[in-house]
C-alpha positions in Angstrom: -29.8 -46.5 -57.1 -26.5 -45.8 -57.3 -27.5 -41.9 -56.8 -29.4 -43.1 -53.5 -26.2 -44.9 -51.7 -23.8 -42.7 -52.2 -25.9 -39.8 -50.7 -26.7 -42.2 -47.6 -23.3 -43.0 -47.2 -22.1 -38.8 -47.5 -24.9 -38.1 -44.7 -23.2 -41.4 -42.6 -20.1 -39.8 -43.4 -20.7 -36.2 -42.1 -22.7 -37.4 -39.4 -19.4 -39.2 -37.8 -17.5 -36.4 -38.2 -19.7 -33.8 -36.3 -18.2 -31.8 -34.0 -19.4 -32.6 -30.1 -21.5 -29.8 -29.1 -24.2 -29.1 -25.7 -27.4 -30.9 -26.6 -30.5 -28.6 -27.1 -33.6 -28.8 -25.1 -34.2 -30.9 -21.9 -33.9 -30.0 -18.0 -31.0 -27.7 -17.1 -27.6 -29.6 -16.0 -27.0 -28.7 -12.6 -25.0 -31.3 -11.6 -21.2 -31.4 -11.6 -19.3 -33.6 -13.1 -18.1 -36.2 -11.5 -14.5 -38.6 -11.9 -14.7 -42.1 -12.7 -12.0 -43.4 -10.1 -11.8 -46.9 -11.3 -11.0 -45.7 -14.7 -8.8 -43.1 -13.6 -5.4 -43.3 -12.4 -5.7 -44.3 -8.7 -6.0 -41.2 -6.2 -4.0 -41.4 -3.1 -0.7 -43.0 -4.4 2.4 -43.8 -2.8 5.7 -44.5 -3.8 5.0 -42.8 -7.3 7.1 -42.6 -9.9 6.8 -40.0 -12.8 4.2 -40.7 -15.1 1.4 -39.1 -16.7 -1.9 -39.0 -14.8 -5.7 -39.7 -16.2 -8.7 -38.3 -14.7 -11.8 -39.4 -16.5 -15.0 -38.2 -16.2 -18.6 -38.9 -16.3 -19.6 -36.6 -19.3 -17.8 -34.2 -21.5 -15.5 -31.4 -19.7 -13.8 -28.2 -20.1 -10.8 -26.4 -19.0 -10.9 -22.7 -17.8 -8.6 -20.8 -16.0 -6.1 -23.4 -15.6 -3.2 -20.8 -14.6 -5.2 -19.6 -11.5 -7.1 -22.5 -10.2 -4.9 -24.9 -10.7 -2.4 -25.1 -7.6 0.1 -28.0 -7.0 1.9 -28.3 -3.7 4.9 -28.3 -3.6 5.3 -26.2 -6.2 6.5 -27.5 -9.7 9.8 -25.6 -11.3 8.3 -26.3 -14.8 4.6 -26.3 -15.1 3.8 -25.0 -18.7 1.2 -26.8 -20.4 1.0 -29.1 -17.3 -2.8 -29.5 -17.4 -4.3 -30.6 -21.1 -8.0 -32.4 -22.2 -8.7 -35.5 -24.3 -12.2 -35.5 -24.6 -13.6 -36.4 -20.8 -10.1 -37.3 -20.0 -7.8 -34.3 -17.8 -4.3 -35.4 -18.7 -1.6 -34.0 -16.0 1.7 -34.5 -17.9 5.0 -34.0 -15.8 7.7 -31.9 -17.6 10.6 -34.0 -18.7 13.0 -31.8 -16.9 10.9 -31.9 -13.6 12.6 -34.0 -10.7 9.8 -34.7 -8.0 11.1 -34.4 -4.4 12.1 -37.7 -2.7 9.5 -39.0 0.1 7.1 -35.8 -0.5 3.2 -35.7 -0.5 1.9 -33.8 -3.5 -1.1 -32.2 -3.8 -3.0 -31.4 -7.3 -5.8 -29.1 -6.5 -7.8 -28.1 -9.2 -10.1 -25.5 -8.2 -13.1 -24.5 -10.6 -10.9 -25.4 -13.2 -12.4 -28.2 -14.3 -16.2 -28.0 -15.8 -19.0 -29.6 -17.4 -19.4 -28.8 -21.1 -23.4 -27.8 -21.1 -23.4 -25.6 -18.0 -19.8 -25.2 -16.5 -20.9 -26.6 -13.7 -17.5 -27.0 -11.9 -16.3 -30.1 -10.2 -16.1 -30.0 -6.6 -13.5 -30.6 -3.9 -11.5 -32.0 -7.1 -8.1 -32.6 -5.8 -5.3 -35.6 -6.7 -2.9 -36.9 -3.9 0.5 -38.7 -4.3 3.0 -39.4 -2.4 7.0 -40.3 -3.7 7.9 -41.9 -0.4 5.9 -45.0 1.2 3.6 -42.9 3.0 1.1 -40.7 2.6 1.3 -37.1 4.8 -2.0 -36.8 6.4 -1.6 -33.6 9.0 -2.6 -30.0 7.8 -2.6 -26.0 8.3 -5.8 -23.3 7.7 -6.0 -19.8 8.3 -6.9 -16.6 6.8 -4.8 -13.7 5.7 -5.9 -10.1 5.9 -4.5 -6.8 4.6 -2.4 -5.2 8.0 -3.5 -1.9 7.0 -7.7 -1.8 6.3 -8.4 -5.5 8.2 -10.0 -7.0 5.0 -9.5 -10.2 3.4 -6.6 -10.7 1.3 -7.6 -12.7 -2.2 -5.0 -14.7 -4.2 -2.0 -14.5 -1.9 0.4 -17.2 -1.7 0.9 -18.8 1.9 4.2 -20.9 1.7 6.0 -23.3 4.4 9.7 -24.1 4.4 11.3 -26.6 6.2 14.2 -24.9 5.4 14.4 -22.2 8.2 16.7 -19.8 7.1 15.4 -16.4 6.6 16.8 -16.2 3.3 14.9 -19.3 2.0 11.9 -16.9 0.7 13.9 -15.0 -1.6 16.0 -17.9 -2.8 13.8 -21.5 -2.8 10.0 -22.2 -3.6 8.5 -23.7 -0.1 7.5 -27.2 0.6 4.2 -26.6 0.6 2.0 -23.7 -0.3 -1.9 -22.6 -1.2 -4.0 -19.5 -2.4 -6.6 -17.5 -0.4 -9.9 -17.3 -1.7 -11.9 -14.1 -1.6 -12.7 -14.8 2.1 -8.8 -14.6 2.6 -8.9 -18.0 3.9 -6.3 -20.7 2.7 -6.1 -24.4 3.7 -3.1 -27.0 3.3 -3.4 -30.5 3.7 -1.3 -33.8 3.3 1.4 -31.9 5.2 4.3 -33.7 7.4 5.0 -33.2 11.4 8.1 -30.5 11.9 8.4 -27.2 12.4 8.4 -24.7 9.3 8.8 -21.3 8.5 5.7 -19.3 7.3 5.7 -16.5 4.9 2.9 -15.3 3.0 3.6 -13.1 -0.4 1.0 -11.1 -3.0 3.2 -13.0 -5.9 3.3 -10.2 -8.5 5.2 -11.9 -10.8 4.2 -15.8 -9.9 7.7 -17.2 -9.3 6.8 -17.9 -5.4 9.8 -15.8 -4.2 9.9 -12.3 -2.3 11.5 -10.4 -5.0 9.7 -7.3 -5.7 9.7 -4.4 -3.4 5.7 -3.6 -3.5 5.0 -6.9 -2.9 3.0 -7.6 0.2 4.1 -9.9 2.8 3.1 -11.4 6.1 5.1 -13.7 8.8 4.5 -14.5 12.2 6.7 -14.3 15.0 7.8 -17.6 15.3 8.1 -20.8 13.8 4.6 -22.7 12.9 4.6 -26.1 14.3 2.6 -29.1 12.9 2.0 -31.9 14.8 -0.5 -35.1 15.4 -2.1 -33.2 18.1 -1.9 -29.8 16.1 -3.8 -31.2 13.0 -6.2 -27.8 13.3 -3.4 -25.2 13.3 -5.1 -22.5 12.4 -4.0 -18.7 12.7 -4.3 -15.2 11.0 -1.4 -13.2 9.2 -2.0 -9.5 8.0 0.1 -8.7 5.0 1.8 -5.4 4.3 4.2 -3.7 2.2 7.4 -3.1 3.8 9.2 0.5 5.0 11.6 0.6 1.9 15.0 1.9 2.4 15.8 5.7 2.5 17.7 6.0 -1.1 17.7 9.1 -3.3 15.9 7.8 -6.4 16.4 10.6 -8.5 18.0 14.7 -8.7 16.2 17.1 -10.6 17.0 20.7 -11.0 14.6 22.7 -13.4 16.8 26.1 -13.2 18.9 27.5 -10.8 18.1 28.0 -7.3 16.5 24.9 -6.5 16.9 21.1 -6.3 14.5 18.2 -6.1 15.8 15.5 -4.3 13.0 12.3 -5.0 13.6 9.8 -2.3 12.1 6.1 -1.6 10.1 7.6 1.5 9.1 11.0 2.7 12.2 12.4 4.1 12.2 13.9 8.2 14.5 14.6 10.8 17.0 15.5 7.7 20.0 17.8 7.5 21.4 19.6 4.5 24.8 21.2 4.0 26.8 22.9 0.9 30.3 22.0 1.3 31.4 25.4 0.0 31.7 28.2 1.5 28.7 31.3 1.3 25.7 29.5 0.2 22.6 29.9 1.8 19.8 26.8 1.9 16.6 26.7 2.6 14.2 23.5 2.6 10.8 22.1 2.0 9.6 18.6 1.8 6.4 17.6 -0.7 5.5 14.2 0.2 8.7 12.2 -1.1 10.8 15.3 -2.4 13.3 17.2 -0.9 13.2 20.4 -2.0 16.4 22.0 -1.6 16.8 26.0 -2.3 20.5 27.4 -3.0 22.0 30.8 -3.4 25.4 32.1 -3.1 28.9 30.9 -4.5 28.0 27.9 -6.8 29.8 27.0 -9.6 28.1 27.5 -13.1 29.3 24.8 -14.6 30.9 21.6 -12.8 29.1 19.6 -10.1 29.5 21.2 -6.1 29.0 18.9 -3.3 25.6 18.9 -1.3 25.8 16.4 1.9 22.3 15.1 2.8 21.6 13.5 6.3 17.9 12.1 6.7 17.7 10.3 10.2 19.8 7.7 10.7 18.6 6.2 7.1 20.6 8.4 4.6 23.5 9.8 4.9 25.6 10.7 1.6 27.3 13.9 -0.2 25.4 14.0 -3.4 27.0 15.7 -6.6 25.1 18.8 -8.1 25.1 20.2 -11.5 26.3 23.5 -11.8 23.7 26.1 -13.3 24.7 29.7 -14.3 22.3 32.1 -12.4 21.7 33.7 -15.7 19.5 30.7 -16.8 16.7 31.8 -13.9 17.8 34.9 -11.7 17.0 37.9 -14.5 13.7 37.2 -15.1 12.5 36.1 -11.5 10.8 38.0 -8.8 9.5 37.5 -5.8 5.8 37.1 -5.4 2.8 35.7 -3.3 0.9 32.2 -4.5 -1.9 32.5 -2.5 -5.9 33.7 -2.6 -7.6 37.0 -1.5 -6.0 39.2 -3.6 -8.2 41.6 -5.8 -12.0 41.0 -5.3 -11.6 37.6 -3.5 -11.0 36.9 -0.2 -9.1 34.0 2.0 -12.1 32.3 3.9 -9.8 32.0 7.3 -11.0 29.2 9.9 -10.9 31.0 13.3 -9.6 28.8 15.3 -6.4 28.4 12.8 -3.4 30.6 12.3 -3.1 31.8 8.9 -0.4 30.3 6.5 1.0 32.4 3.4 2.4 30.9 0.3 5.3 33.0 -1.8 7.2 31.4 -4.7 10.6 31.7 -3.3 11.8 30.8 0.6 11.5 33.8 2.7 15.0 34.9 4.5 13.9 38.0 6.6 10.6 39.6 7.8 10.0 43.1 9.0 7.1 42.6 11.1 6.6 46.3 11.4 6.1 46.7 7.6 3.0 43.9 7.7 -0.2 45.7 9.0 -3.7 44.0 9.6 -6.8 46.0 9.7 -10.5 45.2 10.7 -12.8 46.1 8.3 -10.4 47.7 6.5 -9.7 50.9 8.5 -9.3 49.5 12.2 -5.6 48.8 12.6 -4.9 45.8 15.0 -1.8 45.7 17.1 -1.6 41.8 18.8 -0.3 40.1 15.6 2.7 37.8 15.6 4.0 37.1 12.4 6.8 34.4 11.4 8.4 32.0 8.9 7.1 28.7 8.7 9.8 26.4 10.0 8.3 23.7 8.0 8.4 25.5 5.0 10.3 28.6 4.3 8.2 29.7 1.6 5.6 30.3 3.9 4.5 33.5 6.6 2.9 32.2 9.3 0.3 34.9 11.1 -0.8 34.2 14.2 -3.9 36.3 15.4 -7.5 35.6 17.5 -10.3 36.2 14.8 -13.0 37.5 15.4 -16.3 35.6 13.9 -17.9 36.8 11.0 -15.4 39.6 10.5 -13.4 41.4 7.4 -10.0 42.2 7.4 -7.7 43.3 5.4 -3.3 42.3 5.2 -1.0 44.9 4.2 2.2 43.9 3.0 4.6 47.1 2.6 7.4 47.3 0.5 10.4 45.3 1.0 8.6 44.2 4.0 10.2 40.8 2.9 13.0 39.5 1.7 13.8 35.9 -0.4 16.8 33.9 -0.6 17.7 35.4 -3.8 17.5 39.2 -2.4 14.3 39.8 -4.3 11.6 42.1 -2.3 8.2 43.0 -2.9 8.3 46.1 -5.4 4.3 46.9 -4.5 2.4 47.0 -1.9 0.4 43.5 -1.6 -3.1 43.5 -0.5 -4.8 40.7 1.4 -8.5 40.3 2.0 -9.6 38.1 4.5 -13.0 36.8 5.8 -13.2 35.4 9.1 -15.6 32.6 9.1 -18.2 31.9 12.0 -17.6 29.4 14.0 -21.0 27.7 13.2 -20.2 26.8 9.9 -17.4 23.9 11.3 -18.2 20.9 13.1 -16.5 19.2 16.3 -15.2 16.0 16.8 -15.3 14.5 20.3 -13.2 11.5 20.7 -13.2 9.0 23.2 -10.5 6.2 24.0 -10.6 3.4 25.9 -8.6 -0.1 26.5 -5.2 1.5 26.4 -2.1 0.1 27.6 -0.3 2.7 29.7 2.8 1.9 29.0 2.3 2.5 25.1 2.0 5.9 23.3 -1.0 6.2 20.9 -1.5 8.2 17.6 -4.8 9.5 16.3 -4.7 11.1 12.9 -7.3 12.6 10.6 -6.7 12.0 6.4 -8.4 14.0 3.7 -8.7 12.3 0.3 -5.1 12.5 -0.7 -4.0 10.4 2.7 -2.2 13.8 4.0 -2.4 14.0 7.9 -4.6 17.2 8.5 -5.3 17.2 12.6 -3.3 14.8 14.8 -3.0 14.5 18.5 -0.7 11.5 20.6 -1.9 9.7 24.2 0.7 8.3 26.6 0.3 6.8 29.6 -3.4 6.7 29.8 -5.8 3.8 29.8 -8.8 5.8 28.4 -8.5 9.5 27.3 -10.8 12.4 25.8 -9.9 14.9 23.1 -12.0 17.2 21.0 -10.8 18.7 18.0 -12.8 22.0 17.2 -14.1 24.2 14.1 -13.2 21.5 11.4 -13.8 22.1 7.5 -17.1 20.5 6.3 -15.4 18.0 4.7 -15.1 14.0 5.1 -11.8 12.7 7.0 -10.6 9.4 7.1 -9.5 8.3 10.7 -6.0 6.2 11.6 -5.8 5.3 15.1 -2.3 3.5 15.8 0.2 2.0 18.6 3.4 3.9 18.0 5.8 1.2 19.3 8.5 3.1 18.7 7.2 6.9 19.8 8.6 8.6 16.4 5.2 10.2 16.2 4.2 8.4 12.5 3.2 5.1 11.6 5.9 2.3 11.0 5.1 -0.7 8.6 7.1 -3.9 8.7 10.2 -5.1 8.1 11.1 -9.1 6.6 14.9 -8.8 7.6 14.5 -7.3 11.2 11.8 -9.3 11.9 9.5 -6.4 12.4 5.5 -6.6 12.3 3.7 -3.1 11.1 2.8 -1.3 13.7 -0.9 -2.1 15.0 -3.3 -0.1 13.4 -7.1 0.6 13.0 -8.5 2.3 10.0 -12.0 4.1 9.8 -14.1 6.1 7.2 -15.5 8.8 9.3 -19.3 10.2 8.7 -18.8 14.0 6.7 -18.2 16.8 9.5 -21.6 18.7 9.3 -21.7 22.4 10.0 -22.7 23.0 14.0 -22.6 19.3 14.9 -20.5 17.6 17.5 -19.6 14.0 16.4 -19.2 11.7 18.9 -16.2 9.2 18.0 -15.4 6.1 20.3 -12.0 3.9 19.8 -11.6 1.0 21.7 -8.4 -0.3 21.0 -8.3 -3.8 20.2 -5.0 -5.5 21.2 -4.0 -6.2 17.8 -0.2 -7.6 17.1 
C-alpha cells in the first residue's frame, strides 16, 4: 500500500513539473493572440512615469526577432533586453539609466515579434502608446521610400523626424520620431505633435540612428515637413541614394619603376598631372577609380619625388612618390602588343567602329608610314588614319572605312612605334582582321518625348560591368529621335538622366549642400539581335 501511494505521489509531482508544450491534435489555431486590456498595463496613458509595462495575452506567446520587429519612437538610448517574456505576459522594462523625454508621446510598435506558441500567429497591430505629458499627440505622417536609381521600394529604411532643425542634427542626435519601412517601402508614424520637422531617411547600417557611414543610403526632402491638424495625412515619397564621395586619394601603388597607380574615391575626370622635377615624361590612363601615371626620366632612385595632381575642382595636391631604380624593371622590359589577331586568330571588327590596338606601355611616337593595312592580305590600302588614343596612351586608334565580310592584315614594321621607355618593336607585328557583315549586328532606335527644352539629357548603354559603352546627349529639344547602329548582339542596360549641371555624367546627391541626385530612369533592355531593329520609347517622367 505504501508503495502504491509513493508511485501516485511521484506521478503527481512529475506532472506538476511538466514543461508547457503546444497541444497535439485538434483544429489548427488560426487566431492571433489578443491582449487582455483589463489585466494589462493601461494603454494610451498620460503623465507616464518610468515603470515596467505588462501586456497579458489570452494564450501562451513567444517572442521572435525582437531586435528588428520592436520599434520604439522616439528611440531609447538604452534598449538592451528591453522586452522579456513571462508565461503569457510580455514585459517592457526601461533601463535605469534611461531618461524619458518630457511632454512627448512614445509609441512601442511590436511588429510581428509577439506570436502564439502553437502556430506562430503574430499579434495584429500591437502597439503601446503613452505620453510623459498631459496630452497624447494624435497627428501622423506616412509615405514611401524608393531607391533613387532603380525606383524600387526600399525595405528596412529608418525615416526620422527631428524637431531640431539644424543640418548637423542627423549626425549628432537621435530623432524625435521614426519608423522603419516595410517590404513595400511604406512607413507610418502616428501620435505625433504639431510642428515643423526636418525629415531624413537612412539605411542605417550600424543601427545607431546617426548618419555616420560613407556607404549608408540617405534621402531628404527639399524643405521642412509641417505636421498640423489640417494635414493629418501628411504623405510623401523619398528616393534614397549613396552620396557622391569627396574626391580623396586612398592609396598609392608602385609595382615597379615606370608606373604609379593612384586609387581615388571616385572616377577621376578632367585631371592634370605634373612632375615637379625637370626632364620627366608622363603619360596617363584611367581604369575605373584608378589613375595610372606612367613615367620615365630624371627621377631619383631613392627617396621621394613630388607629383602634382589636380582633378577638376575636387582635388589638388602634391603627392610624394617613392623613388625606384630603373634597374628594377627596364633591363627585362620590352614593348609588346596586348590584343588579339596575332598568329592564326583574327580580330572580329565591327565595320562601324574604329579599331583600338592595345600595347603594354604608353606609346609616345608613331610612324604612320611604317604601319600598313592590306585588304585580302595583298592589296595595300591608303586611306587609313592612325593616332595615339587621347584617353589611353597605351592604345593606337585606326580609323578606316571597313568593307563588310572582308579580311585584312595590319603590319607594324620594326620601329613603327616607340614607347615611353624608348623601346620599339624589334620584329614586324602582323595582326589579322575580319570586318564583319552589318547583318551580324543590331540597331536601336530611340524615341524621346516629354523633354524640357531648357535641360540637357544623357542616354547611356551600359554593359554587364556597368561600364558606359555608347552614349549621346540631347539638349534644347522637347522630343528627339536617335539611332545607334551596328551594336553587338549582347544585353545592355539603359540609363536615361537629366544632366542638370551639364557635365555629361550622372551625379548623385550630397546632403551637406542639399543637392538631390540627378533624376534618373534605369531599364534592362531586351538582348540585341542580329539584323534586327529595336525601338526604345523613352518618355521623361519629370521626376525631381
